[in-house]
C-alpha positions in Angstrom: 93.2 91.8 111.9 92.6 95.2 110.3 91.6 95.1 106.7 92.2 97.9 104.2 89.0 99.3 102.7 89.5 101.7 99.8 87.3 104.8 99.4 85.4 103.8 101.4 104.4 104.1 134.0 103.2 106.9 134.0 106.4 108.8 133.0 108.0 105.5 132.0 105.3 104.7 129.5 105.4 108.3 128.2 109.2 108.1 127.7 109.1 104.8 125.8 106.3 106.1 123.6 108.5 109.1 122.7 111.4 106.7 121.9 109.4 104.5 119.6 108.0 107.6 117.8 111.5 109.1 117.3 112.6 105.9 115.6 109.7 106.1 113.2 110.3 109.7 112.5 113.9 109.2 111.6 112.8 107.2 108.6 113.6 108.9 105.4 116.1 111.4 106.9 118.5 112.7 104.4 121.8 114.5 104.1 121.0 118.2 103.7 122.5 120.2 100.9 122.3 123.9 101.8 123.5 124.9 98.4 120.6 123.4 96.4 117.0 124.4 96.1 115.4 127.8 96.8 114.1 126.7 100.2 117.1 124.7 101.4 118.1 127.0 104.3 114.5 127.1 105.5 114.3 123.3 105.5 117.3 122.5 107.6 116.8 121.1 111.0 113.4 119.7 110.1 113.2 117.1 112.7 114.7 116.9 116.2 116.0 113.4 115.3 117.5 114.5 112.0 120.4 116.2 113.7 121.5 118.8 111.2 120.2 116.8 108.3 116.9 117.3 106.7 114.4 114.9 105.5 114.6 114.9 101.8 111.1 114.1 100.9 109.2 112.3 103.1 108.6 111.9 106.5 109.5 109.0 104.8 110.5 106.1 106.1 108.8 107.3 108.6 111.0 106.5 111.0 114.1 105.0 110.9 117.7 105.4 111.7 118.0 106.4 115.3 115.2 105.2 117.5 117.0 106.2 120.6 117.6 109.8 119.5 114.5 111.4 120.9 112.3 108.9 122.3 107.4 107.1 115.3 93.5 107.8 95.4 90.8 108.0 97.7 90.7 108.1 101.4 91.4 104.7 103.0 89.7 103.5 106.1 90.1 100.4 108.3 87.7 98.2 110.1 88.5 96.2 113.3 88.0 92.5 113.9 88.4 90.5 117.1 91.8 90.7 118.9 94.2 88.0 117.7 95.2 85.3 120.2 98.4 84.7 118.4 100.6 86.6 115.9 103.3 84.7 113.9 103.8 82.3 116.8 103.7 85.0 119.5 101.0 84.0 122.0 99.1 87.1 123.2 96.2 85.6 125.2 98.2 83.9 128.0 98.3 85.3 131.5 101.1 83.5 133.3 101.7 84.2 136.9 104.8 86.3 137.1 106.0 84.6 140.3 108.8 86.7 141.8 109.3 88.7 138.6 108.1 92.2 138.3 106.5 92.4 134.8 107.6 96.0 134.4 111.2 95.1 135.1 111.0 92.3 132.6 109.9 94.8 130.0 112.8 97.1 131.0 115.2 94.2 130.5 113.9 93.7 127.0 114.2 97.5 126.3 117.8 97.4 127.5 118.7 94.6 125.1 116.8 96.2 122.3 118.9 99.4 122.7 122.1 97.4 122.6 121.0 95.9 119.3 120.7 92.4 120.8 117.4 91.9 119.1 117.2 88.1 119.3 117.6 88.1 123.1 115.3 91.1 123.4 112.6 89.3 121.5 112.9 86.3 123.8 112.5 88.5 126.9 109.6 90.5 125.5 107.9 87.4 124.2 107.8 86.3 127.8 106.7 89.7 129.0 103.6 89.8 126.9 102.4 86.5 128.5 102.7 87.6 132.1 99.7 88.4 134.2 100.0 92.2 134.7 98.0 95.4 134.4 96.9 96.3 130.8 99.3 99.3 130.6 102.3 97.0 131.2 101.1 94.3 128.9 100.4 96.9 126.2 103.8 98.4 126.6 105.4 94.9 126.4 103.6 94.2 123.1 104.5 97.6 121.7 108.2 97.0 122.6 108.1 93.5 121.0 106.8 95.1 117.8 109.4 97.9 117.9 112.2 95.3 118.3 111.1 93.6 115.1 110.8 97.0 113.4 114.3 98.0 114.4 115.6 94.6 113.4 114.0 94.9 110.0 115.3 98.4 109.5 118.8 97.4 110.3 118.6 94.3 108.2 117.4 96.4 105.3 120.4 98.6 105.7 122.7 95.7 106.4 123.7 97.1 109.8 122.8 94.2 112.1 125.4 93.4 114.7 127.3 90.2 115.1 125.1 87.2 115.6 122.0 89.0 114.5 120.2 87.7 111.4 116.9 88.7 109.9 115.1 88.8 106.6 114.0 92.5 106.3 110.5 92.0 104.9 109.7 89.2 107.3 110.8 91.3 110.3 108.9 94.4 109.2 105.7 92.4 108.5 106.0 90.8 111.9 106.4 94.3 113.4 103.3 95.5 111.5 101.1 92.7 112.7 102.3 93.1 116.3 101.7 96.8 116.2 98.2 96.1 114.8 97.6 93.6 117.6 98.5 96.2 120.2 96.1 98.6 118.6 93.2 96.1 118.6 93.9 94.6 122.1 94.4 97.8 124.0 92.3 100.6 122.5 91.8 102.1 126.0 95.5 102.8 126.3 95.2 105.9 124.2 98.8 106.9 123.7 100.0 103.3 123.2 97.1 102.4 120.8 97.5 105.6 118.7 101.3 105.0 118.5 100.7 101.4 117.6 98.5 102.5 114.7 101.1 105.1 113.6 103.9 102.5 113.8 101.9 99.9 111.9 101.6 102.6 109.2 105.3 103.2 109.3 106.1 99.5 108.9 103.9 99.3 105.8 105.4 102.5 104.5 108.9 101.0 104.7 107.5 97.9 102.9 106.4 100.1 100.1 102.7 99.5 100.7 101.4 103.1 100.8 97.7 102.1 100.7 97.8 100.1 103.9 100.1 102.7 105.5 97.5 105.3 104.8 94.9 103.2 106.5 96.8 103.0 109.7 97.9 106.6 109.7 94.3 107.6 109.2 93.3 105.5 112.2 96.0 107.0 114.4 94.8 110.5 113.4 91.0 110.0 113.5 90.3 107.5 116.3 92.4 109.1 119.0 91.6 112.8 119.1 93.5 113.5 122.3 96.7 111.7 121.2 100.0 113.5 120.9 100.7 111.5 117.7 98.0 113.1 115.6 100.3 115.7 114.0 102.7 113.2 112.7 100.0 110.8 111.6 98.4 113.6 109.6 101.7 114.4 108.0 102.2 110.8 107.0 98.7 110.7 105.5 100.1 113.3 103.1 103.2 111.3 102.5 101.3 108.1 101.8 98.8 109.8 99.5 101.7 111.2 97.5 103.1 107.7 97.3 99.8 106.5 95.8 100.1 109.2 93.1 97.3 111.2 94.6 98.8 114.7 94.6 95.5 116.4 95.4 94.9 114.3 98.5 98.5 114.9 99.6 98.0 118.6 99.3 94.7 118.4 101.2 96.4 116.7 104.1 99.4 119.1 104.1 97.0 122.1 104.0 95.0 120.5 106.9 98.2 120.1 108.9 99.1 123.8 108.4 95.6 124.8 109.4 95.3 122.5 112.4 98.8 122.5 113.8 100.7 125.3 112.0 100.4 127.8 114.8 101.7 125.5 117.5 105.3 126.3 118.6 106.2 122.6 119.0 105.2 121.9 115.4 107.3 124.5 113.6 109.9 122.1 112.4 107.2 119.9 111.0 105.6 122.9 109.3 108.9 123.5 107.5 108.9 119.9 106.4 105.4 120.2 105.1 106.4 123.3 103.1 109.2 121.3 101.6 106.9 118.4 100.7 104.5 120.8 99.0 107.4 122.3 97.1 108.4 118.9 95.9 104.8 118.1 94.8 105.1 120.9 92.3 107.1 118.6 90.1 104.4 115.9 90.0 102.3 115.6 86.8 104.9 117.6 84.8 107.2 116.4 82.1 110.4 115.1 83.6 113.2 117.7 83.0 115.9 116.6 80.6 119.1 115.4 82.4 122.3 117.3 81.8 125.2 114.9 82.1 129.0 115.3 81.5 128.8 111.6 80.7 126.8 108.5 81.5 128.9 106.2 83.7 128.1 103.0 81.8 127.7 104.8 78.4 124.2 103.3 77.7 122.2 106.5 77.3 123.7 108.8 74.8 120.4 110.7 74.5 119.4 110.6 78.2 115.8 110.1 79.3 114.5 110.4 75.7 115.8 106.9 75.1 113.6 105.5 77.9 110.3 106.8 76.7 107.8 104.0 77.1 109.6 102.7 80.3 108.8 103.2 84.0 111.9 104.9 85.4 113.1 105.5 89.0 115.7 108.2 89.2 117.9 108.5 92.4 120.0 111.5 93.3 122.8 110.6 95.7 126.0 112.0 97.0 129.1 109.8 97.8 129.7 111.5 101.1 126.1 111.1 102.4 125.7 108.7 105.3 121.9 108.4 104.7 122.6 107.5 101.0 125.0 104.7 102.1 122.3 103.4 104.5 119.8 103.3 101.6 122.1 101.6 99.1 121.3 98.0 100.2 117.6 98.7 99.7 118.3 100.3 96.4 120.2 97.3 95.3 117.4 94.9 96.4 114.8 97.0 94.6 116.9 97.1 91.4 117.3 93.4 91.4 113.6 92.7 91.9 111.9 95.5 89.9 114.3 95.4 87.0 113.0 92.0 86.2 109.5 93.5 85.9 110.7 96.3 83.6 111.5 99.2 85.8 114.7 101.1 84.8 116.8 102.5 87.7 119.0 105.5 87.0 121.4 107.4 89.3 122.6 111.0 89.3 125.4 112.4 91.3 127.7 115.5 91.5 131.4 114.5 91.6 132.3 118.1 92.6 130.0 118.3 95.6 132.1 119.7 98.5 131.2 116.7 100.7 131.8 114.0 98.0 134.3 111.5 99.2 134.7 108.9 96.5 134.6 108.9 92.7 131.1 108.0 91.5 132.2 105.0 89.6 134.1 103.6 92.6 131.2 104.3 94.9 128.6 102.6 92.8 130.8 99.5 92.2 131.9 99.3 95.9 128.3 99.4 97.0 127.3 96.9 94.3 124.4 99.0 93.1 123.4 97.9 89.6 122.0 101.1 88.2 121.2 100.8 84.5 123.3 103.9 84.2 124.4 106.9 86.3 124.4 110.6 85.2 127.7 112.2 86.1 126.6 115.8 86.8 129.5 118.1 87.8 128.0 121.1 89.7 124.7 119.4 90.3 122.9 121.1 87.3 120.1 118.6 87.5 119.2 119.2 91.1 117.3 122.5 90.9 115.0 121.3 88.1 114.2 118.2 90.1 113.8 120.2 93.4 116.5 118.3 95.2 117.2 119.7 98.6 118.8 116.7 100.3 120.0 113.2 99.5 118.9 110.6 98.7 116.1 112.1 96.6 114.1 110.0 94.1 111.6 110.4 91.3 109.2 108.0 89.6 108.6 108.7 85.9 105.9 107.0 84.0 105.9 105.6 80.4 105.0 109.0 79.0 107.9 110.7 80.6 105.8 112.4 83.3 106.8 112.7 86.9 104.4 110.8 89.1 106.2 110.9 92.5 109.0 112.9 94.1 110.3 111.9 97.5 112.9 110.3 99.7 114.0 106.9 98.5 113.1 105.3 101.8 109.4 105.9 100.8 109.6 104.5 97.3 106.1 103.4 96.5 105.8 99.8 95.3 102.1 100.4 95.1 102.6 103.1 92.5 105.2 101.1 90.6 102.8 98.3 90.3 100.1 100.6 89.0 102.4 102.3 86.4 103.6 99.0 85.1 100.0 98.1 84.3 99.4 101.4 82.3 
């Protein structure tokens, strides 16, 4: 197992690696809003998998909605232990004679089921594939696909999008994915592309789980340990995202600057450069007093004086739009977070523009239909609050500390539980 230490076939394999990465990169995608923010037009079309949307803050969930689309404080490091023989009941050391089966075809069967959203069946097939006596590249790919199946399953469970007959607890599925990706990294370090992708995806699993510190450790490993890997640019980008989630604005800027220096001139990285520029723009809000909110009314009528009434509280502010598909996907996670973190004292607020040209539902109806128990929601005709908070896409979110200072600004998919824990202790 990899421990976190603070401050101290050929073409078939390549294709599948690209597919897994695309899934990770879709995390944190957002509905773009060309009308908001001085850099909005420059930030459109940030990722090939975003498909005319842009990632509102993060390469954030690093990875998430459409895995098939394009088939991804101080410095944190990791140290390696012996390869695990078993992970959560999945036996990894066995080498069963395949008989008449072609191990590669068994893996392909699992991939096919995975793409159809038949995750339970895919897991059964891939569980068998990882035990077959086969070349390391095939066994490594089988393990990577098994991990990815759990990752997808966890993502869709989190967004309440699992198909009929599919059931999973999101956190359990994502933790299983993280441990299987880690096992692939440790067991097959010689399979460079697979191992570097496994490290990247382990980081993405922890990022979705809100554990930015462990995510940073794996992204660091993907970037530093595999200098010839094609995944280094995205791993470096995510080091910036994870550092921002830890409240370390200086480290985040360092990684974004390094990205522009190391990869900024490459034609294939120009979309990501635009994303980096946007993240740097959003960082400009961090460590500043949270702007006052201008509201026509508060939906629940609880905050006559706005944010001023919440001084002394840790606040999460979410900007959403009722016609945004990515917002709808995040609503189940937002609901879960409100239910769990409100008990610990975090106050969740929403803000939405009822006059947005793509808005489809009255804000009150949308919030009640999606059963999202915000403490209150700022009704903001014309989106007057969006420019001060540097909102360029939805859902966008902000963490504000007890002194009313912005400590994080990003896509909701990357909401940092690590930072919330720290702020509650302040």
